[in-house]
DOFITI-124253 format. One line per 5 residues: number of its first residue (from 1); their letters; for each residue x, y, z of C-alpha. Coordinates in Angstrom, 2 decimals. Example, Ala and Ser with C-alpha at 12.3 -4.5 7.8 and 13.67 -1.06 7.14 Angstrom:
1) as) 12.30/-4.50/7.80 ~ 13.67/-1.06/7.14
This chain:
1) mtpft) -86.78/38.87/28.12 ~ -83.45/38.34/26.79 ~ -82.10/42.01/26.62 ~ -80.71/43.73/23.62 ~ -79.29/47.19/22.64
6) lqqli) -81.43/49.98/21.82 ~ -78.96/50.10/18.30 ~ -80.24/46.28/17.78 ~ -83.95/47.90/18.17 ~ -83.29/50.68/15.98
11) davdg) -82.04/47.65/13.56 ~ -85.03/45.72/13.62 ~ -87.32/47.94/13.75 ~ -86.38/50.78/10.86 ~ -86.41/53.25/13.30
16) rplgp) -84.44/56.87/13.80 ~ -83.10/58.12/17.17 ~ -84.51/60.87/18.65 ~ -82.49/63.00/21.40 ~ -79.57/62.38/23.19
21) vdars) -80.30/58.14/22.63 ~ -77.46/55.88/23.60 ~ -77.42/52.92/20.90 ~ -75.43/51.32/23.61 ~ -77.97/51.26/26.33
26) pvsri) -79.36/47.65/27.07 ~ -82.98/47.51/26.93 ~ -84.34/44.77/29.45 ~ -87.99/45.22/29.67 ~ -90.61/46.87/28.00
31) etdsr) -94.03/48.21/28.58 ~ -96.73/49.32/27.27 ~ -98.95/50.33/30.16 ~ -97.58/53.97/31.51 ~ -99.28/52.60/35.03
36) rvrsg) -96.75/50.19/35.39 ~ -93.57/51.33/33.94 ~ -90.52/50.94/36.50 ~ -86.87/52.66/36.58 ~ -85.47/51.41/33.30
41) dlfwc) -88.23/50.65/31.24 ~ -88.39/50.91/27.70 ~ -91.81/52.79/27.04 ~ -93.85/51.54/23.81 ~ -96.37/54.09/22.80
46) lkgdr) -99.29/52.22/21.45 ~ -102.90/53.96/20.54 ~ -105.61/52.39/21.64 ~ -108.91/52.99/21.55 ~ -109.80/54.77/24.83
51) fdghd) -105.85/55.91/25.30 ~ -102.80/57.00/23.95 ~ -99.46/56.09/24.93 ~ -97.95/59.23/23.73 ~ -100.28/61.30/25.82
56) flndv) -98.28/59.92/29.18 ~ -94.35/60.25/28.28 ~ -93.89/63.12/30.90 ~ -95.74/60.20/33.56 ~ -93.23/57.38/32.44
61) adrga) -90.11/59.87/32.43 ~ -91.13/60.71/36.19 ~ -91.26/57.13/36.67 ~ -87.71/56.46/35.38 ~ -88.30/54.77/32.17
66) macvv) -85.02/55.05/29.92 ~ -86.23/55.44/26.49 ~ -89.82/55.55/24.20 ~ -90.84/54.40/20.94 ~ -93.21/56.71/19.52
71) aeqap) -95.27/57.07/16.25 ~ -93.86/59.80/13.32 ~ -97.29/61.00/13.06 ~ -98.31/61.15/17.15 ~ -100.11/64.91/17.57
76) glpsp) -98.76/67.04/20.44 ~ -95.85/64.97/21.41 ~ -93.86/67.40/24.00 ~ -90.96/69.54/22.58 ~ -88.30/69.05/23.91
81) lplpa) -89.22/65.34/24.84 ~ -88.68/64.40/28.62 ~ -86.40/61.14/27.63 ~ -84.42/59.59/24.59 ~ -86.70/58.33/21.59
86) vqvad) -86.71/56.20/18.84 ~ -89.00/56.87/15.90 ~ -90.89/54.74/13.88 ~ -93.41/54.95/11.17 ~ -96.36/52.86/13.16
91) tlaal) -95.76/51.70/16.40 ~ -97.46/48.50/16.35 ~ -96.39/47.59/13.44 ~ -92.38/48.27/14.97 ~ -93.66/45.88/17.62
96) wdlar) -94.51/43.15/15.96 ~ -91.29/43.74/13.49 ~ -89.19/43.56/17.05 ~ -90.98/40.43/18.16 ~ -90.18/38.72/14.78
101) wdrgr) -86.35/39.49/14.81 ~ -86.62/38.35/18.46 ~ -87.96/34.99/17.54 ~ -85.37/34.55/15.59 ~ -82.39/34.81/17.82
106) fdplv) -83.70/31.37/19.61 ~ -84.68/28.07/18.22 ~ -87.00/26.73/20.42 ~ -90.48/24.26/19.53 ~ -92.97/26.46/19.27
111) igvtg) -96.57/25.54/19.83 ~ -99.26/27.57/18.70 ~ -102.84/27.47/20.12 ~ -106.29/28.64/19.16 ~ -109.76/27.73/18.94
116) svgkt) -112.96/29.24/19.89 ~ -113.24/27.89/23.26 ~ -110.80/26.20/25.88 ~ -107.49/28.10/24.26 ~ -106.22/29.20/27.80
121) ttrhl) -106.69/25.58/29.81 ~ -104.79/23.56/26.82 ~ -101.86/26.45/26.18 ~ -101.10/25.67/29.87 ~ -101.61/22.36/30.70
126) iftvl) -99.52/21.68/27.42 ~ -97.22/23.77/29.19 ~ -97.52/22.12/32.54 ~ -97.13/18.61/31.03 ~ -93.97/19.49/28.80
131) srqfv) -92.43/21.32/31.30 ~ -92.42/17.82/33.27 ~ -88.98/17.47/30.92 ~ -88.23/20.51/29.19 ~ -87.71/23.98/29.91
136) glqnp) -90.54/26.29/28.29 ~ -92.14/29.24/28.61 ~ -96.00/30.14/27.63 ~ -98.07/33.42/27.24 ~ -98.36/35.26/30.54
141) gnlnn) -101.80/35.53/31.08 ~ -104.37/36.23/28.44 ~ -102.00/38.46/26.15 ~ -102.67/36.28/23.03 ~ -103.84/39.05/20.77
146) higlp) -102.38/41.58/18.44 ~ -100.75/43.30/21.24 ~ -100.39/40.44/23.29 ~ -98.76/37.91/21.65 ~ -96.09/39.82/20.54
151) lsvlg) -94.69/41.01/23.79 ~ -95.38/37.29/25.14 ~ -92.79/36.37/21.94 ~ -89.97/38.90/23.57 ~ -90.14/36.66/26.49
156) laeeh) -87.79/33.99/24.78 ~ -84.36/32.95/26.14 ~ -81.74/30.70/25.30 ~ -82.86/28.08/27.93 ~ -86.39/27.84/25.99
161) efavf) -86.64/24.87/24.65 ~ -90.07/25.11/23.43 ~ -92.56/27.72/23.73 ~ -96.50/27.56/24.05 ~ -98.25/30.50/22.29
166) elgas) -101.92/30.85/22.76 ~ -103.50/33.04/19.18 ~ -106.92/34.66/19.90 ~ -108.81/36.48/16.93 ~ -111.84/38.05/16.33
171) rvgei) -111.30/39.06/13.17 ~ -110.39/36.62/9.93 ~ -106.46/37.91/9.15 ~ -106.04/37.96/12.45 ~ -104.09/34.31/13.34
176) rdlag) -102.33/34.15/10.03 ~ -100.55/38.08/11.73 ~ -99.72/36.15/14.96 ~ -98.20/33.29/13.44 ~ -96.24/35.37/11.21
181) iaqpe) -95.02/36.67/14.52 ~ -94.81/33.61/16.82 ~ -93.52/31.15/13.74 ~ -95.42/27.77/15.28 ~ -94.41/24.59/13.96
186) vgvvt) -96.91/23.00/15.70 ~ -100.54/23.85/16.19 ~ -103.55/22.80/18.06 ~ -107.01/23.89/17.22 ~ -109.44/22.99/20.10
191) rvaat) -113.15/23.79/19.00 ~ -114.99/26.47/16.56 ~ -118.11/27.78/18.02 ~ -119.92/30.62/17.92 ~ -117.84/33.70/19.55
196) hldhf) -117.19/37.11/18.55 ~ -119.93/37.01/16.07 ~ -120.20/40.87/16.15 ~ -116.80/40.85/14.15 ~ -116.72/37.88/12.79
201) gsven) -119.84/37.63/11.05 ~ -120.34/33.87/11.08 ~ -119.27/30.60/12.70 ~ -118.16/30.42/9.04 ~ -115.99/33.47/8.94
206) iilak) -114.52/31.96/12.31 ~ -114.00/28.42/10.95 ~ -111.92/29.86/8.00 ~ -110.08/32.05/10.86 ~ -109.11/29.41/12.50
211) gelle) -107.60/27.29/9.81 ~ -104.85/30.17/9.39 ~ -102.99/28.43/12.01 ~ -102.56/25.27/10.41 ~ -101.96/27.04/6.94
216) slpps) -98.85/28.86/8.40 ~ -97.48/25.79/9.67 ~ -93.77/24.35/8.22 ~ -94.17/21.20/6.71 ~ -92.01/19.39/9.06
221) gfavi) -93.89/20.60/11.86 ~ -97.22/18.67/12.85 ~ -100.61/19.67/13.85 ~ -103.07/17.99/16.79 ~ -106.55/18.79/16.34
226) ngdda) -110.48/17.79/17.87 ~ -111.36/15.20/15.89 ~ -114.65/15.42/17.56 ~ -115.40/18.59/16.03 ~ -116.38/18.69/12.47
231) gvgrl) -115.70/22.40/12.44 ~ -112.02/21.71/13.30 ~ -112.19/18.63/11.27 ~ -112.60/20.89/8.06 ~ -109.45/22.73/8.65
236) ahrfd) -106.84/19.88/8.11 ~ -106.52/19.59/4.56 ~ -105.11/22.87/4.53 ~ -101.94/21.59/6.25 ~ -99.72/18.83/4.47
241) grvir) -97.83/17.86/7.06 ~ -99.17/15.50/9.98 ~ -102.24/15.74/10.99 ~ -103.17/14.11/14.64 ~ -106.62/13.66/15.82
246) vgegp) -107.58/13.69/19.29 ~ -111.17/12.38/20.68 ~ -113.99/10.01/21.79 ~ -114.78/9.02/18.30 ~ -113.25/5.39/16.87
251) rndlv) -112.02/7.33/13.69 ~ -109.47/9.37/16.07 ~ -105.90/8.73/16.26 ~ -105.82/9.30/19.99 ~ -109.34/8.24/21.42
256) atgvq) -110.05/8.24/24.46 ~ -112.10/4.98/26.97 ~ -113.29/4.22/29.89 ~ -113.98/8.15/30.85 ~ -115.26/8.62/33.66
261) ledga) -116.42/12.20/36.00 ~ -114.98/12.35/39.84 ~ -115.66/15.99/41.74 ~ -113.02/17.94/40.57 ~ -111.50/15.66/38.23
266) iafrv) -111.79/13.58/35.16 ~ -110.23/10.31/34.40 ~ -109.90/8.44/31.43 ~ -107.46/5.51/29.32 ~ -105.77/6.18/25.91
271) dgsef) -103.89/3.06/24.28 ~ -104.05/1.13/27.78 ~ -102.87/4.15/30.02 ~ -104.38/5.98/32.50 ~ -104.76/9.01/33.02
276) rlpai) -106.00/11.19/35.59 ~ -106.51/15.53/35.55 ~ -107.53/17.56/38.41 ~ -110.23/19.39/36.67 ~ -114.00/20.11/36.40
281) grhhl) -116.16/19.44/33.83 ~ -115.87/16.85/30.65 ~ -115.08/19.23/28.30 ~ -111.66/19.08/29.86 ~ -111.52/16.34/27.81
286) nsall) -110.78/18.08/24.52 ~ -107.55/19.97/26.07 ~ -105.92/16.34/28.29 ~ -106.10/14.82/24.33 ~ -104.47/17.79/22.41
291) algva) -101.56/17.79/25.02 ~ -101.42/14.29/25.18 ~ -100.78/14.36/21.48 ~ -98.38/16.88/21.46 ~ -96.68/15.46/24.19
296) revgm) -96.39/11.97/22.80 ~ -94.65/13.35/19.60 ~ -92.37/15.31/21.50 ~ -91.07/11.49/22.73 ~ -92.32/12.05/26.54
301) sdaai) -93.44/8.85/27.91 ~ -97.05/8.06/28.88 ~ -95.67/7.79/32.31 ~ -94.21/10.78/32.47 ~ -97.34/12.93/30.98
306) aegfl) -99.83/11.26/33.30 ~ -97.15/13.04/35.85 ~ -97.64/16.25/34.11 ~ -101.80/16.16/34.16 ~ -101.47/15.67/37.86
311) rfeav) -99.69/19.33/38.11 ~ -102.29/20.84/36.66 ~ -103.71/24.02/38.53 ~ -106.64/25.36/36.71 ~ -106.27/29.31/35.53
316) pgrcr) -107.91/31.71/37.41 ~ -111.17/32.26/36.17 ~ -111.83/28.73/33.98 ~ -113.22/26.83/36.47 ~ -111.54/26.61/38.58
321) lvtvg) -112.63/25.27/42.16 ~ -112.22/27.70/45.44 ~ -113.85/27.32/48.68 ~ -115.47/30.43/50.02 ~ -117.00/29.96/53.30
326) ewlvi) -118.90/27.28/53.87 ~ -119.29/26.67/49.47 ~ -117.48/25.16/47.09 ~ -117.48/27.73/44.30 ~ -116.66/26.92/40.52
331) ddtyn) -114.81/30.65/39.47 ~ -115.18/30.32/35.81 ~ -115.75/33.97/35.07 ~ -113.31/35.10/32.84 ~ -115.45/34.45/30.10
336) aspas) -118.10/32.94/28.03 ~ -119.87/31.98/25.28 ~ -122.73/29.49/24.06 ~ -120.64/26.76/23.74 ~ -118.76/27.11/26.83
341) mkaac) -121.96/28.26/28.65 ~ -123.33/24.33/27.99 ~ -119.86/23.06/28.93 ~ -120.42/25.21/32.55 ~ -123.58/23.83/33.30
346) dalas) -122.68/19.97/32.49 ~ -120.00/20.52/34.59 ~ -122.19/21.77/37.33 ~ -124.97/18.98/36.75 ~ -122.14/16.62/37.11
351) wkgar) -121.07/17.45/40.62 ~ -122.04/14.34/42.85 ~ -121.36/16.05/46.36 ~ -123.29/19.25/46.79 ~ -126.26/20.01/48.71
356) krilv) -127.43/22.45/46.05 ~ -126.07/23.15/42.61 ~ -126.75/26.73/41.75 ~ -125.40/28.78/39.03 ~ -124.95/32.46/38.56
361) lgdml) -124.51/33.44/34.84 ~ -124.21/37.04/33.54 ~ -124.61/37.56/29.90 ~ -122.77/36.44/27.01 ~ -121.79/39.09/24.99
366) clgeq) -120.26/39.51/21.64 ~ -122.74/37.54/19.88 ~ -124.93/40.56/17.84 ~ -128.01/39.83/16.37 ~ -127.61/36.76/17.70
371) sdafh) -127.74/37.41/21.26 ~ -131.33/37.01/22.37 ~ -131.46/33.25/20.44 ~ -128.28/32.11/22.09 ~ -129.91/33.30/25.77
376) relga) -133.15/31.13/24.74 ~ -130.81/28.34/23.75 ~ -129.26/28.53/27.15 ~ -132.08/28.80/29.40 ~ -133.27/25.71/27.71
381) vvaaa) -129.96/24.02/28.48 ~ -130.16/25.06/32.57 ~ -133.60/23.74/32.19 ~ -132.52/19.99/31.08 ~ -129.38/19.87/33.29
386) aidql) -129.82/19.24/36.67 ~ -129.23/22.64/38.39 ~ -131.03/23.82/41.75 ~ -131.00/26.88/41.25 ~ -130.61/29.84/38.79
391) lafgi) -129.60/33.45/39.34 ~ -129.54/35.04/35.94 ~ -127.66/38.63/36.33 ~ -127.55/41.00/33.02 ~ -129.61/42.42/30.36
396) qastl) -130.25/39.19/29.11 ~ -131.67/38.16/32.60 ~ -134.49/38.26/31.62 ~ -134.57/36.05/28.64 ~ -132.97/33.61/29.79
401) aaaar) -135.09/33.14/32.77 ~ -138.10/33.21/31.06 ~ -136.89/29.95/28.54 ~ -135.80/28.35/31.49 ~ -139.23/28.24/32.16
406) sagmd) -140.27/27.96/29.27 ~ -138.34/24.82/28.64 ~ -139.94/23.44/32.27 ~ -137.87/24.64/35.08 ~ -139.79/25.91/38.14
411) sgria) -140.22/29.17/38.87 ~ -138.70/28.62/42.22 ~ -135.88/28.14/41.00 ~ -135.04/30.95/39.03 ~ -134.12/34.49/39.19
416) atqdl) -132.94/37.19/37.26 ~ -131.74/40.52/38.36 ~ -129.64/43.62/36.69 ~ -128.68/45.04/40.12 ~ -126.25/43.52/42.21
421) atltm) -127.59/44.74/45.42 ~ -130.47/42.28/44.71 ~ -128.04/39.55/43.26 ~ -126.05/39.74/47.02 ~ -129.81/39.51/48.71
426) lldcw) -130.68/36.48/46.44 ~ -127.81/34.97/47.00 ~ -127.51/35.87/51.21 ~ -131.79/33.61/50.99 ~ -130.26/31.01/48.85
431) lepgd) -127.03/29.72/50.15 ~ -126.59/26.78/52.55 ~ -123.46/24.81/53.86 ~ -122.20/22.21/51.06 ~ -123.79/24.36/48.06
436) vvlvk) -121.48/24.12/44.96 ~ -122.12/28.30/42.97 ~ -120.97/27.78/39.15 ~ -120.21/31.84/38.02 ~ -119.39/32.49/34.95
441) gsrgm) -120.28/36.10/32.26 ~ -118.59/37.12/29.33 ~ -115.61/39.51/30.03 ~ -117.54/42.86/30.32 ~ -119.79/41.39/32.28
446) qmerv) -116.83/41.51/35.88 ~ -118.34/38.39/37.26 ~ -115.83/38.49/39.77 ~ -118.07/40.68/41.29 ~ -119.85/37.88/42.01
451) leils) -117.07/35.87/43.84 ~ -116.26/38.97/45.90 ~ -120.00/39.49/46.74 ~ -119.50/35.54/48.04 ~ -116.66/36.07/50.15
456) alatq) -118.25/38.78/51.65 ~ -121.67/36.85/52.76 ~ -119.35/34.06/53.94 ~ -117.51/36.50/55.96 ~ -120.85/38.01/57.44
461) kagag) -122.41/34.41/58.08 ~ -119.21/33.10/59.95 ~ -118.69/36.54/62.08 ~ -123.27/35.90/62.53 ~ -121.79/32.54/63.96
466) vrria) -119.18/33.53/66.10 ~ -121.85/35.74/67.17 ~ -124.26/32.91/68.06 ~ -121.35/30.47/70.04 ~ -120.55/33.81/71.96
471) a) -124.09/34.36/73.49
């Protein structure tokens, strides 16, 4: 974050100082979580579903916050305020205003990435490749929504030649709002699939929402889209500038050929140039091609792009390979949708060097009335894949397991439970040295707990081995 003064903030958000505000004071860090406030921070009060930042002003004052931003209509503000404040009509709207103002202070090439699946990996891969030649910025972690995106934009600095921002949404109109803050010149669309149906209502609305990114681009910009995805292809007409389609289909502008899957990597050719990406699963080809399209368009050579690919490391929770004891674990725990679940099944099935391929799947959430149907479809997908054992976890576990059995998977290779203790017992019985385990589920399922269970089992088995040797 590039510092600015409280006076600049007041002007940018049409704020009103409360208390002894020193307008010359520099703001070098903004925090919205009272638990993370450090000395000298500006605390920005936001009201969420469970907490209201206005309730924690005494706490942040004790932690050394230099000032806070509060809403005019916030009930129950302490009197007197325990620290200097800037009052605004609406704190979220003011955060957006500040981010728009801050975006205007700098002139990097801004790349916006959206899509139903693959956003984070594609964003991170674009950042990794472009960083081979340019200085850039990307969203920290998963800060891609109406709060996270403006906070990410506030990270811009003079040295940044590019910024790649992931734009997430759960309703029509949200990407348009976020694009108005980030002001991208380049738009990247990964894929359209059934996600957040409890808010969007239909895939048609998802297509409508993702197209808002392309509509927000200036005519001088360009878009790189997944040309193999029919839903994404329908978005091209919503932008009058240059559109680069990528994929395996022959009508794309960038066409991947000679695709080969290795354990933990994917290799392919484009226009005679060879590329290798250290990522698990064929679905990562789309991210690679989108990054290639952006990188070529900004002037990078294929050799530099290929080297950038080799530097890629998967984001934790997104098809990241980790060694746990005597097992390989594919950590895909961050989130799940029908499309990403199928991709995960295919990725595990393609792993050649496994003793057994074990799939641990949590529920897919936010699917509304279609939840049962999607879990039944997933069961059929698992049964058709080269998966040795399925362990389903959650409310929909029995639905998923029954569908897999109905589709022909042997009952002895399937288990379903809603209980972590039972899940632990089953894994303890199933696991053998050399197994590959893929763990995935929606964010609300907290499937990272399964990784902790696997780690504990590995430690337990290692200890038992030491005791046997000693005996």
